N, C-alpha and C positions, 0 to 999 in steps of 0.2 A: 173262776169256774172251776168246777170239777173236772177230776182226769177223765179223758177219752182217750179211745184208742182209733187207729187210722191206719191208710195204707198209703206207703212210699211206693208211687206207682211206677219205679224202676223196675218192681217184682214183676210187672206184667207188660215190660218194653216191647216183647217180639209180639205179642196181640195189639198191642196200640200201634205199631208200625204198619199192622195190616188195615186196622181199621179202629182209629183212634174213638170217635164218638160211640161206636158199637161196643168196645172194651169198656167204656166209661159206665156204659148202660148194664153190662155184666158185672163190674164192680159194684154198683149201686144195688143189683139184684141180689148179690151173695150177701150185701147188709152193710157195707161200708157206707159212713157218712162223711168222714174227714179225710182229705187226700194230699200227699205231699207231691209236688211236680219233679221230676226228673227231667233237665231239659240241657243237653249237652253241646248245644250248638248255638248257645245265645249269643254267640258274636257274628251268626250268619244271617238268620232270620228270627224273627220273635213270632212267626205263627206256629201253632200246634196243631198237627193234624189236618193242616188246610185250614184252619180256623183263625180269625184274629181274636185278641185277647177278650173282646166283647161278646162274639160268637161263642167263645170255649165257655166264658161266664154264663152266657144265658142257657147252653146245653147242661153245664153243672148245676143251674138253679133248677132247671128242669126236673134232673135226676135226684135232686135233693142232696148232692156232694157238695162241700165247701171247700175251696184251696185253703190252707192254714199254713203252708209253708213252700218253699220250692229249692231244690238243689239246683243251681246253676252255674254252667263254666263253658268255656274257659275265662275266667275272671279277667285275667292278664290283658284279653283282647277285648273286654267289655267297652261299649258306649254306654256308660252308666245311665245317663240320662234317658236313653231309651229301655234300659233293664228296669228302672224304678218304674217308668210309666207304664210299662207292661203289668207289672206286678199290682200297681195301683188300680189298673182297669180290672183286673181280677179281684180284687178287695183281699189281696196278700199283704201281709206285714213281715213275713219273715222269709230271708235269703239265707241258704247255706252253702258252704264251700265242702265239698263231698271228701277230697281227699288231697294229701301233699306227701311228699317223701324228703327225706333228710339225710344227707351224708355225713353231717358233722354238727358241732354246735354252731357254726358261722350260719348254716341254713336255717337252724331254728330259729336264731336271731333276726335273719332277714325276713322269714315266713311271718315270724310274729309282728314285724314293722308293716308288712304288708296287711296281714289280717286286720291290725288297728286301722289301716286307712279304709279298707273297705268297711269296716265297723262305723268309721267316722261318717262316710257316704251315706250309709243306710240310717244312722241316727239323723241326719240332717234332714232326710225325708221321711222321718217318722216311722221308721222300719228298725228291725232287730235282725243282725247277722249272727251267723252260727258257723262253728267249724265242727265238722263231723270226722269220729276218729275210726282208724282201723286198728291194727295191732301193731305197726310200727312207731305209734307214739308211746309204746311201752318199750322201747328199747331206752338204753340207759347211756349219756353222754355225762362224762365227769360226775359218775355216781348219780346222776338225776334221769328221771324218766323223760323223754321228751314232752310229754303231756303236761308233766308239771313245770318246765322251761315254758312253755307255750302260755300257761297260766300266769306266769310269773312276769313275763314279758309283752302281755296284751293287756289292754283296760278292760276292767269286768264290766262296765256299762256300754262297752263298744263290741267286743266279741264274746258270745255265750257258747257254750258247748252242747252239742247234740249227742250224747253219749251212745254209742252202741255197744249194747251189753256183750253179744257174741264175740265182736272184735276185740274188747277188753279182756276177756277170758282168753281169747287167744294171745293175747299178750302176756299172759300169766297172771293176770290181777283181778281180783274179785269185784266184780260191778257194783255189788250192793255197798261194799265198802267204799269204793271211788265216787258213787253217788252221794254219799255221806260227806265226803271230801269236797265235791263240787256246791252241794247246797243250792243255793237260788240261782247259781250260775248255771245249772242245766236245768231246763224247763221242756226240753223236748228230749225223747229217747225213741232210739232204735231197739228192735228185738226181732230175733230169729233163734233157731235151733241148731245143735250140733248132733250129728249122727251117733248112734250106738255102735259100739265096735271100732271106732277109728281112733288111733293113736299117731302122735300126742295131740291133747287139746292144746297145749302150751308150744306155741311157735318156736318160742326161744330153747325147746329143748332139742330142736333142729339145728337151728341159726345160733351162731356165736353171737354174742352182744356185740361185739365190733364189725360184724358183717355189714357191709354196704345193702340196704335194703331198698333196690330200685324197683321201678314197676315190674320189670320182667320177673324178679325174683318174689316179689308179693303175688303173681299170676300162679305161682308153685302153690300157693295155700288158698288158691280160690278156684275150686273145680266143684262141679255139681256134687258129687259124692261126697263133699266135706260140708254140705248143708241139709238140714233138715226143716220140715215144716213145723212149727210152733206145737209143742205137745207131744211130738214124736221122737223126741231126742233128749239129750242127757241133761242140759241146762235147767236148773230149777228156777224155772219162770214164773210159777207162783210166788216165790220169796221175793224175786225182782219186783213183780208187779206191786205185791204187798207193800214194800218198802218205798217203791215210789210213790205209793198213795199216803204212805204214812209221812214221809218227809213232806210231802203236799207242795213241792215247788213245780213240778211238771204239769204242764198242760195237756201233752198228748205223748202217747206211745204208739209210734208207728211200726205195723208190721211192714219189716223188709226182707224179700227172699232174694238174695244176690243171684242165686243160682238154685236150681233144682232138677232134680231126674223125671219130674212130672209135668204136666201141662201147668203153664203159669197160673191160669185161671183157676184149676184145680187146686195148685199148690195155695193160693192165696186163699181159698173157700174153706182149706183144712184148718189154716191158721185162724181165719175168722171164727170158726166153730170154737176152738179152744179159746181163744181170748174173751169170748163172749160169756163162756162159762166162768173164766177167772173174773170177769167185770162184774158179772151176776152174784159174785160171791163178796163182794167187798162192801 
């Protein structure tokens, strides 16, 4: 299939919490057709917005929306049989882990082993497993990026990478060059923008390479004023989109607005307009 763009629904999570079906309707009205779920309570209940998977699918079908991927956590507590069945009812074939933290090399190796295990479960059920990065994957242990170590210690057919270009840049790495390195191992991409006038872009100009990046430390780099809507910031997004298309591996680029200073639906509408123009020019 040709490259398309969609929306990671984490971008409108507050609106979804108020009215799930109503927010999906507004997402469809903006123009989005492909969505990636963000479901961070998959150990408790597999109802979303008070809907069963089939009711959710019926709602999505009515609105012309299609689930093509899902971020689900906490995976260490999963009943995988239920999670797989849930996704199969939705017609979804991609499950992603959204974040991890690493204190040392052993954490990287342990995480790699766990990711392989999740990937094996997904493969046995005709699904693909993905790992999504933030900036901490570009910390170095023994002279190597954590991301490179993850790639070396996970099986290519079991664990694919969903590269977040914003967080890659925040790790001090050019996402276009890293997309070339990943090749076919990356067929889903996340895109957002970084505001003008904020310094530095590279988090490792603030952090020392040997500093432990905990969840709490990560939050220091995750504030509304550190995010911009697509096209309103400094990231060369046309270059990224063009390279993704040129490489020919990616199926979807997802707009993902981690945080915004605007209303969430207004935010993703701005990004939709800019992405539409970029895709129209391809």
